[in-house]
Steps between C-alpha positions, in 0.01 A plus 500: 500500500636840405493815708203733458433867569221611733265716290436755775844549645724399213709288735634166384333198658711187518350151505497307826772261384734789424436654841575172674823465303578860589467438872716189469760704311506751787661231717795459258469119468859462377622650826286250689705223339806635680302494824438127456861434405634663816233421758437128462865378500572700815214321673666167415826628647330631813326165553824307436302293252141486384288777655126484567350537151189676630726755668693542174174558312376750758831690492506510119141627486570769759827597339338520157227729633766718663717521189194565286402786728844661474495464121154656473604795718808540278292513181259747658781736605697463176205526261622837374839374384371156395300671227822631341715185512482230233562230761201610710262671257268197498455481876130487597468847654663654193271315259195574713415135567521590869427846639753668729243497781428132441871419508548685828206323664630168368848568640369585847269198497786263420717661768238447769415147382866394488566627852193338652560177308864462605421588862222242506672215312866550600601741777525867589867524397434388141207744480712788634778425253246500218376846599860623517568368151201689358613816679851475358387446142229765500641774722879457501546390139206629295429828677832609654784349293394401148484850352776654711814283493675253273549281807122453515498131416780424749310613810149465363584143406496413870127437459577201279719348773218454750350176360793298639438646847126440470548139390747427780291668770186319383671168578697589813319800647839672529801613297866392497820564306412273205199701373689825550781368279242419234348846553844651432549273200182627332591856597834465317342310209234762424725773345680269251160352419319829436771733369541306173125538444529874557783506242264357240230753581729795571317725251172435679649595837661809347166610357330491840801627702534187713872472590556125463873425497468326164370825354725752676839332455692359206468133413856438621432664838181300544677183392768552764238548771323184385827305532568628852152418622504159330825407677357625831185292443696180446723570802189547713350174370807313627443633853190283524710181479654519850212691662219267387719188468422467131598184317650403166204596281486861619878537512542381141204704380621823659841459334387381156196724450673789673798462269270515199328816632841665550609394150194662341564817702857518368375445145268799540786717623746384231250567224434847641871585522560382143210708374300204369134434581502412873189275482390582857198270488735201502607597851142580598377153405814335638440666836148355519621153403785520752273594789242237406755218482671611821174496693403164353828375645405655836176298496663174389805513726320439836330194352826322427746336740807657340 
């Protein structure tokens, strides 16, 4: 069914299916995949084996509602610049599939539901951490940092680190060094993951005056920063081995997959220095694959005797 115009007001009316898809899009489903990748394996590690699957399901549902809320708030606040960027021009508020008021109500609803759900099905600590994650993404990153500093994604990215704390606390009711190491790992991983993407869309960020590092610095400068953060990420991943008594699977995975991530980071830098096409999306996709495989190893490792 195509969109239609209301004869009296001239406004575009979208079919119900499009509106539903619009509200789903507000939650940034691709980001939710990262939530699953980081939350579930940590619960295996916290349980030293197979966790309660109903608890895992409850935590994933609550975490998804929380992340969806943060994403919807982000789209509501950034609707002005989203309309001028090719990467975001088809977001539902921009296209009119969802009204700005509807998006704001939706965001608040998900925030309240996620908090109540996690408190009821897990514990108060997981619920409090969820609220903190929403606050960081919406207030610290989207409102305060994104349009003011090229270090926006470094500190604003802290919001994406909270799922490991939420997953751990849902199982144990407390926190320890292991989840904080994983928190730091994701913190260090976020810049070399996102900066290559901002390199690809640097013209978009320039047009809307958002100072992403990939848009404000040369490709060589960005490439060097990506290398430094990639090395720091892998070094942090190795800290988990003695702290959480990780076995062979995780140890081998952190070295092999980490080595590949570092290699791709160096390729990006070398291409930039030589003046050839840097192909930043190779590092972007490599970073996602690296984190996914590493966290799969985190889930598998506690199930094995070696």
